[in-house]
Steps between C-alpha positions, in 0.01 A plus 500: 500500500873490561612850605865605502528755790811721460609689811793739529539662837804432716324548836246228595372713789414792269161606371615348168567173676153509655353565153690204364362270771147633457516460127627139522227410762222676297593322179508162688157576655375558149614139412809592299824305503757763599864473397638746745823651353648732769811620310689632807428184705606278209823695456423576139806649320367795285829574326503430121859379461714538187446130422119542546501777242718309255260207496186717540351398169615140507230280636534274701849611600363834625308324773788309647527700822127577541333188372294451819367847481418454125311182574295668768410782258397262225281305747313812614137570401491815702767752607480723806777745594526651848778754512591850635570769242839668560607814307204437267620153409519144609758386757816382321427133595160508313644687197783241491241224514340636176839544337620151578185286493268652234732382226473406130359150489328550839288817497524572131644385180624696205322438174617691196655760737176547707441385856216243546386421848535153637310581822135469369442239766495784754136621506516754792753759612499678827720751677496628857738794549597748763633845400661768722371757253152643484276410204557839359880467504475154352272641216740793432791262455295279268461222765749252331420205719121521418572525132735198514226291660199627300672540167828314470434185703144484387616506129768247570250263654188574307363845408151383589592351844335626812713732705445595864722795612487608866726768634535660843647842432659740745641239723715771658181642661299181531299427814375181674160575331637548145693175532203302633279640229747400233550147650125451492487596133792263420328216688174547305671528162725206555218282630312569173813481273 
């Protein structure tokens, strides 16, 4: 399966960077073709400009500045996101990716005023996230990143698609043991993705 791996951490030497490398290697070990999209390393511009917004509903004009990213998304059969969670949301670069790449004519089309997914080719969705917050604090806030993965993105791809959600909570108090345990879980899940 061709898997689009989206990564959004600015520090390669971080735990997030290590999770990114482990995820890529584990997916490759499982025999998947991995399209490794490291948004920071690629210098992705997350800013939706005035012009981007003006042509947002005009396909294919809306893809002019992000066509390569649109092509990669349309070629994907699986999607895995490796990202930190900051302030109970995605880093701006990842949010900007969704704003600029998941466009009408690419991820959905409007039919009689209703959005219809164009990403049914994606059969599996995965997310590997790190939170500074504890599971309880994430729960109390409604855990927006988890809902975006398990509800919004799943619905945009295919409501019946398989979703793997892995989160290491309380990174502010993590230990070598908690990180090693989480990495073992990620390795096992991605090798069976």
